[in-house]
C-alpha positions in Angstrom: 73.4 -105.2 -168.3 76.4 -105.3 -165.9 75.7 -105.5 -162.2 76.4 -102.3 -160.2 79.5 -102.3 -158.1 79.2 -102.3 -154.3 78.9 -98.9 -152.6 82.1 -97.3 -151.3 83.1 -97.4 -147.7 84.7 -94.6 -145.6 88.4 -94.9 -145.0 87.8 -95.6 -141.3 85.7 -98.8 -142.1 87.5 -102.0 -142.7 85.2 -104.9 -143.9 86.2 -108.4 -144.6 83.9 -111.0 -146.1 84.3 -114.5 -144.7 82.7 -117.8 -145.5 80.8 -119.9 -143.0 81.2 -120.8 -140.2 82.3 -117.2 -139.5 80.4 -114.0 -139.7 82.0 -111.2 -141.8 84.4 -108.9 -139.9 83.7 -105.2 -139.5 86.4 -103.0 -137.9 85.6 -99.4 -137.1 88.9 -97.6 -136.8 89.9 -94.5 -134.9 90.7 -93.5 -131.3 88.3 -96.1 -130.0 88.7 -99.1 -132.4 85.6 -101.3 -132.3 84.8 -104.7 -133.9 81.3 -105.7 -134.8 80.9 -109.5 -134.2 83.8 -111.8 -133.7 83.2 -115.0 -135.8 83.4 -118.6 -134.8 85.4 -120.0 -131.9 87.4 -122.2 -134.2 89.0 -119.1 -135.8 89.1 -116.9 -132.7 92.9 -116.4 -132.8 92.8 -115.5 -136.4 90.0 -113.0 -135.7 91.9 -111.3 -132.9 95.2 -111.2 -134.9 93.4 -109.6 -137.9 91.7 -107.0 -135.7 95.0 -106.0 -134.0 96.8 -105.8 -137.4 94.2 -103.5 -138.9 93.1 -101.4 -135.9 95.4 -101.9 -133.0 93.9 -102.7 -129.6 90.1 -103.3 -129.9 88.3 -101.4 -127.2 84.8 -102.8 -127.8 83.2 -105.7 -129.5 79.5 -105.1 -130.4 77.6 -108.3 -131.0 74.6 -108.1 -133.4 73.4 -111.3 -131.6 74.7 -114.2 -129.7 74.8 -117.1 -132.2 78.1 -119.0 -132.3 79.3 -117.5 -135.6 79.1 -114.0 -134.1 80.5 -114.4 -130.6 83.2 -117.0 -131.0 86.1 -114.5 -130.6 84.6 -112.6 -127.7 86.5 -114.5 -125.0 90.0 -114.0 -126.5 89.3 -110.3 -127.3 87.9 -109.8 -123.8 91.0 -111.4 -122.3 93.0 -108.8 -124.3 91.1 -105.9 -122.8 88.0 -105.4 -125.1 84.6 -104.8 -123.6 81.6 -106.6 -125.0 78.3 -105.0 -125.9 75.1 -106.9 -126.8 71.4 -106.7 -126.8 69.9 -106.5 -123.3 67.9 -109.8 -123.4 70.9 -111.8 -124.4 73.3 -109.8 -122.1 71.1 -110.5 -119.1 70.9 -114.2 -119.8 74.7 -114.3 -120.2 75.2 -112.5 -116.9 72.9 -115.1 -115.2 74.7 -117.9 -117.0 71.5 -119.4 -118.2 72.0 -122.9 -119.7 70.3 -121.7 -122.9 72.9 -118.9 -123.6 73.8 -118.4 -127.2 71.5 -121.4 -128.0 74.9 -123.2 -127.9 73.7 -126.5 -126.4 70.4 -126.4 -128.2 72.1 -126.0 -131.6 75.2 -128.0 -130.6 77.4 -125.0 -131.6 80.3 -124.4 -129.2 80.9 -120.9 -127.7 83.8 -120.0 -125.4 82.7 -118.3 -122.1 82.4 -114.5 -122.1 80.6 -111.8 -120.3 78.7 -108.7 -121.5 79.9 -105.4 -120.2 77.4 -103.1 -121.9 73.7 -104.3 -122.3 72.0 -102.4 -125.2 68.2 -101.7 -125.3 68.2 -99.9 -128.6 68.3 -96.1 -128.9 71.8 -95.7 -127.6 74.4 -93.8 -129.5 77.8 -95.5 -129.4 81.1 -93.9 -130.3 82.7 -96.6 -132.4 86.1 -95.7 -133.9 85.7 -92.0 -134.6 82.0 -92.0 -135.5 78.7 -92.2 -133.7 76.4 -95.1 -134.4 72.8 -95.5 -133.4 71.7 -98.9 -131.9 68.5 -100.3 -133.3 66.6 -103.2 -131.8 65.8 -105.6 -134.7 64.3 -108.8 -133.1 63.4 -111.8 -135.2 66.4 -113.9 -136.0 67.0 -113.8 -132.2 65.0 -111.8 -129.6 68.1 -109.6 -128.8 69.2 -109.0 -132.4 70.6 -105.5 -133.1 71.4 -103.3 -136.1 73.8 -100.3 -136.1 73.1 -97.1 -138.1 75.6 -94.4 -139.0 73.4 -91.6 -140.3 76.1 -89.3 -141.8 77.4 -92.0 -144.1 74.1 -93.9 -144.1 75.8 -97.1 -143.3 73.5 -99.9 -141.8 74.9 -103.0 -140.1 72.2 -105.6 -140.4 73.6 -108.7 -138.7 71.7 -111.8 -139.9 68.5 -109.9 -140.6 69.3 -110.0 -144.3 72.0 -110.5 -146.8 72.4 -110.0 -150.6 70.8 -113.4 -151.1 68.8 -114.4 -148.0 67.1 -113.6 -144.7 68.0 -115.0 -141.3 66.1 -118.1 -140.2 63.7 -117.8 -137.3 63.4 -120.1 -134.3 59.6 -120.7 -134.0 60.1 -123.4 -131.3 62.2 -121.3 -128.9 61.0 -117.8 -129.7 57.4 -118.5 -130.5 55.2 -118.1 -133.6 55.6 -114.4 -133.6 59.3 -114.5 -134.4 58.8 -114.4 -138.1 56.5 -111.4 -137.8 59.0 -109.7 -135.6 61.7 -110.3 -138.2 59.5 -108.9 -141.0 58.7 -105.8 -138.9 62.4 -105.3 -138.2 63.2 -105.4 -141.9 60.5 -102.8 -142.6 62.0 -100.4 -140.0 65.5 -100.9 -141.5 64.3 -100.4 -145.0 62.7 -97.1 -144.0 66.2 -95.7 -143.2 67.1 -95.9 -146.9 70.7 -96.8 -146.3 73.4 -96.1 -148.8 75.3 -99.2 -147.7 74.1 -102.4 -146.1 76.8 -104.3 -144.2 75.6 -107.9 -143.7 77.1 -110.6 -141.5 77.2 -113.1 -144.4 77.9 -112.8 -148.1 78.9 -109.7 -150.0 77.9 -106.1 -149.6 74.8 -105.7 -151.7 75.4 -103.5 -154.7 71.8 -102.2 -154.6 70.4 -101.8 -151.1 66.8 -101.1 -152.3 66.8 -104.3 -154.3 68.3 -106.3 -151.4 65.5 -105.0 -149.0 62.8 -105.8 -151.6 64.0 -109.4 -151.9 64.4 -109.8 -148.2 60.9 -108.5 -147.5 59.4 -110.9 -149.9 61.3 -113.8 -148.4 60.5 -112.7 -144.8 56.8 -112.5 -145.7 57.0 -116.1 -146.9 58.3 -117.2 -143.5 55.3 -115.4 -141.9 52.8 -117.0 -144.3 54.3 -120.5 -144.2 55.4 -121.6 -140.7 56.1 -125.1 -141.9 58.4 -123.7 -144.5 60.1 -121.6 -141.9 60.7 -124.7 -139.8 62.3 -126.5 -142.7 64.4 -123.5 -143.6 65.8 -123.3 -140.1 66.5 -127.1 -140.0 68.4 -127.0 -143.2 70.5 -124.0 -142.0 71.3 -125.6 -138.6 72.2 -129.0 -140.1 74.4 -127.5 -142.8 76.3 -125.5 -140.1 76.8 -128.7 -138.0 78.4 -130.4 -141.0 80.6 -127.4 -141.7 82.1 -127.2 -138.2 82.8 -130.9 -137.9 84.3 -131.5 -141.4 81.3 -133.6 -142.2 79.7 -136.4 -140.3 80.1 -140.1 -141.1 77.1 -141.3 -143.1 76.1 -144.0 -140.6 76.2 -141.5 -137.7 74.2 -138.7 -139.3 70.7 -139.8 -138.4 71.6 -140.8 -134.8 73.2 -137.4 -134.5 70.1 -135.6 -135.7 67.8 -137.7 -133.5 69.7 -136.5 -130.4 69.3 -132.8 -131.3 66.8 -130.7 -129.4 66.3 -128.4 -132.4 65.2 -131.3 -134.6 62.9 -132.7 -131.9 61.2 -129.4 -131.5 60.9 -128.9 -135.3 59.4 -132.4 -135.7 56.8 -131.7 -133.0 55.7 -128.5 -134.6 55.6 -130.2 -138.0 53.6 -133.2 -136.5 56.4 -135.6 -137.6 58.5 -138.0 -135.6 62.2 -137.0 -135.2 63.1 -140.1 -137.2 60.9 -139.1 -140.2 62.1 -135.5 -140.1 65.8 -136.5 -139.9 65.4 -138.9 -142.9 63.5 -136.3 -145.0 66.0 -133.6 -144.1 69.0 -135.6 -145.3 67.2 -136.9 -148.4 66.0 -133.4 -149.4 69.4 -131.8 -148.9 71.2 -134.5 -150.8 68.7 -134.1 -153.6 69.1 -130.3 -153.7 72.9 -130.5 -153.7 73.1 -128.6 -150.3 74.7 -131.7 -148.9 77.2 -134.0 -150.6 78.5 -137.5 -149.8 82.3 -137.8 -149.9 84.6 -140.5 -148.6 81.9 -142.0 -146.3 80.9 -138.7 -144.8 78.1 -136.1 -145.5 79.5 -132.6 -146.0 77.9 -129.2 -146.5 78.3 -128.2 -150.1 78.4 -124.4 -149.4 81.8 -122.7 -149.3 83.2 -122.9 -145.7 86.4 -122.7 -143.8 87.7 -125.9 -142.1 87.6 -126.0 -138.3 90.2 -127.8 -136.1 88.4 -130.4 -134.0 90.2 -129.3 -130.8 88.7 -125.8 -131.0 85.2 -127.2 -130.5 86.2 -128.5 -127.0 84.7 -125.7 -125.0 82.0 -126.1 -122.3 78.3 -125.5 -122.8 77.1 -122.4 -121.0 75.6 -124.5 -118.1 79.3 -125.2 -117.2 80.7 -121.7 -117.8 82.4 -120.1 -114.8 80.5 -117.3 -113.1 80.4 -114.0 -115.0 83.0 -111.5 -113.9 81.7 -108.5 -111.9 
């Protein structure tokens, strides 16, 4: 039996699938062109050029959440006149310039400085392009995570809440043991909308939204039922991303790099392991599964990803960002 094709999109929606370390691009065209998420800082200029070529001057960027692969183009787009909208908890932290903004330093994932012009609590209706979109709070992957719902076309932007093949990892160390339950509750609310099209931040548009939600709900329930498994899942995702943005890490530097990471130290504590044991087991298990490969003296992520220029990573952590503009 052949797999059903992906649902059709309205002419005013331009969607581009991108490999890691970037989120997919979603441009909503019309009198008020808007972009949902802006990818990784290493490809910010490419993101801005693509948006201008397909929609003209972007008036607003809506971030589904503040991770580095979703906000990396914010600074360059904001410098070009775009406003930035984001979930209220994350918007407030960015305005205060909290050191933990974007979990950039915690995850060792660079983010160029930006400000948020429009905090979103959920329940707002935004005019994006020429259509109205409802903002839905969907905490779990991050506390400020948002979804966007276009009821006439039944389009649902889901951020990292789910994809055609996965669900977003949850940070039990920073966000508490309830993060997995929050993510599951958010999925149930989104599934209840019965969208015609799911627009995820990673991977292809699911051909069968009902099946995609069914799979996501099962996987999210496992994260609730197995906190240790959720911690391992997050560690694998974070480490793979670190390898992607650095063109791999020399084999003899991998474990010292991991020992210095706050996310690994926190995961080890919750798993009742030492950071050294967790780092060694993480590397061994990912090599064994094929998620990581050894090549020319370096460990690399095996998943498809786009190279990043090393110079693009040289941006300050949020604790050194300039004050937010007023």
